Each structure stands twice: as structure tokens, then as C-alpha cells.
N, C-alpha and C positions, 0 to 999 in steps of 0.2 A: 376353325374360325371360332373367333370370339365373340359372344353375342354382346348384347347393348346393356344386357342387365350386368354383365360381368364386367365391363369397362365402368359403367357407372359406381359400383362396387370399388374397383381397382382408385378411380379416382378420388373416393371420398377417403379412403384407407390413405393414400397420399397425401391428403390434404389436413388430415386429422393428425399423421404424423409430422407433418411440417408444423402445424399449430404446437405440436406439444414440445417438440426441439426448440421452438422460439421461445414457448415461456419456460423452457428449463434454464435458458443463458439470460432471462429475465433480472434485474438486481433484486434483492430480498429486503424488505424492511429490516433493520439492525435488529429488533426483538427477535425476529425469525430465525437471523444467524447466530445467536448464543448456543454454545454447546450444552447439551443435556445433561452431560457430564459435569458432576459438581466440583469434580477435583482438578478438572481444568482450569487455570485461571478465565477470567471473564474476558480479559485482553486478549486471551491468543486464539488467533485465526479458527472459525467454524471447521469441523473436521473433514466437511466438503470441499473448502477453500485453503486447503493447505498444498498448493502448488508451490514447487521448489523451484528456485533459478539461482544461475549461476552470477557472482557481480563481473561484470566486463570491465568497468571502468566508473572511478569517480568523478563526477565536474563540477562540483562544490558539495555545499554540507547538506543539499536537500535535493541534488538530481544528479543521475546514476543511470548507466547504462545496464540492464539485464539481458539474462539469456533463458527461456521460461525452458522449464523441463517436465514432459507431461501437460495433462489437460488444465487449465485455468485459465485465469484473465491475460496472461501474456503468452503470444504466440510460442509454442513448443519450439525449440531449437532456432529462433530468428532473435536477433539484439534488439532490443528496444528499449526508448527512452524512457526513464521513471520519473515521477515528481513525489518526492516521499511526501505522503499525506499530513495534514494540519500543524505542519510548521513551516518555519519560514528562516533561514540561515543568511549573513549576510552574502552581498553579491561582490564581485571582482572589484577590487579598488576602496570595497567596504573594511572598517575596522573590524578584524576578528577574520576576515575571509580565507585567512591560509589554516587559520587554529580550526573553524568549522569544517573546512572541507579536510583535515587531517584526521579529525574527529570520528567522521564517518566512515574515513579508510580505515582507521583503527579499529571502528566497530565492524566493518563488514569489507575485508581487504578483498582489491580484485583476486579472483579465484576462487573464494570462499561461496558458499552456499547459503542462501536465505529461503526463508518461505515466505510468502505472499499472502496478500489479502485484499480485496477490494471492499468499495463503499456503494453508495447507489450511481455515482457516476465514474466512469470506466477513463475516461480521458478528457485534458483540460482544452483550450482553443489552441494550443500550440502542439496538438498532437501526443501527447507525453502522457503513459498510462500514469495514474492517479492510484498509487497503494500503501498499503500499510506492510512494515517489515519485520520478520524475527531471525535472530541470529540463529544458528544451528542449535544454540545449548539455549534458545526459547526466551533470550532476551527483547524485549519490544524495542526496534530501532529507534522508531519515532519518538517515543516516550524518551528514552535516554539522550536522544541529543538536545531535548529540553531543559530533560531534569538536570543535566550537567552544565547546563548554561550555553551550549552552543547554537542553539535555535531558539525560535521564540514558538508559542501557539497562534496559530491561524486558521480561523475556520473558513474552509471553502465549500461554500454551500452548495449542494445538499449532503457534502458528506461530513458527518459532524458525528461517527459509531463513539470516536473516543475524544471528542473535544473537552469534555470535561476532567478526563484524568490529564490532558495535555495543559490545560490549562491550572491546574494544581501543582504540576512539575514546574511550568513558568515561574508561579509563584513563588515556590519552594525556592529554585534558584535564585531568581532575584532575592529573597530576602535575605539568602547565605552568600551573596553575590560570587556566586559559583561561574567559572568558566568567562564569557564576555561579559557579563554583566560586571565584575570586577575589572576588567581591562578597557572596555569600551562605552560602558555605561547602558547598553542594551545587548541582544542578542540575536539582533536580525533586522 
């Protein structure tokens, strides 16, 4: 028979474990997510947020489906809709839609593996995961789409960890008339 003191201790231990687990999953401020390793680029995902995912399909230049591998922001083994953070590309029937979609598929073709990282809010009002993506060789997909002129920088508050870099890439692409800035006059 278990005494009341032991039952109370068990309840406290379970409650403490539940609180600690929920805190571990809470988003951290961007400053706390930066790598302590000075050799790692500042835009690389933090060491504890390098979940890998397999590209299942590309919907357009800023939306795709990924299957998470292991622990991280995406559920492991489940195909999830993902919105690429801090960028906006042309929608279907807009100038540059096909080109932007093809560019994203060229960077991360279906079947390839990407690394993902989140910002403060994990999902949008449509239930899509909001993520930053890196190719297997370390290329920052979000910035690459903007820098090459196939998307424009867009702030999705409160997710702002890389917005300054996105805006600089957009300014450079626009100034050089790269990608859709040359053919459509805009990139999203």
C-alpha cells in the first residue's frame, strides 16, 4: 500500500516533469538561438534545431510539403504543408509563378533532404508550418530565392529572425534586375 506522502511526491514529480517538458518546447528569442560556434554562419540553424526533412512536393515558390525526420518542429514521419518564412513568391496566374516554382524545385527537388528551423510562431492561420530551410550543402533557401529574384522579402510578425538579410537580398536583386525583377517588374 502506498502512503499519502508518497502519492503527493509522485504528483509533484509528474507536474514538474510536465512543466519542464512544455518549457523545452517553447519558442526561444532569436538571440538565444544563435550558435555559440563562431565558425558557424549566423544564418545557419541553431545546433538544437537542425531537424532534417525530406522534400515530398513543391506547390509554388514559397509553399511545399516536407516529411520530418527525427525530433524537431515537424512531426517525424508525417507529411506536412510548409510555408517558407519571410518570402513571398508569385501565385498561380501571376507573372513569374512557373519560374519561381521551378527555382524552388531546382534548389530542393522532391526526394532531397533539407534542414529546417523555426522562428517564434510555428504555424500560420492555414495550418502550414512556418520554417526556414537549408539545402544539404548549407545554402539558405529562403535567402537564395530572394537573392535570385524569384521571391520578395515579407515580414510575418513575430517571425523576424532573418528579415534584415532578406530585405538586403531583395534590394540587391531588384537593383541588379535579377530573376522576376527583370521579367515581371516584381518578384512576388
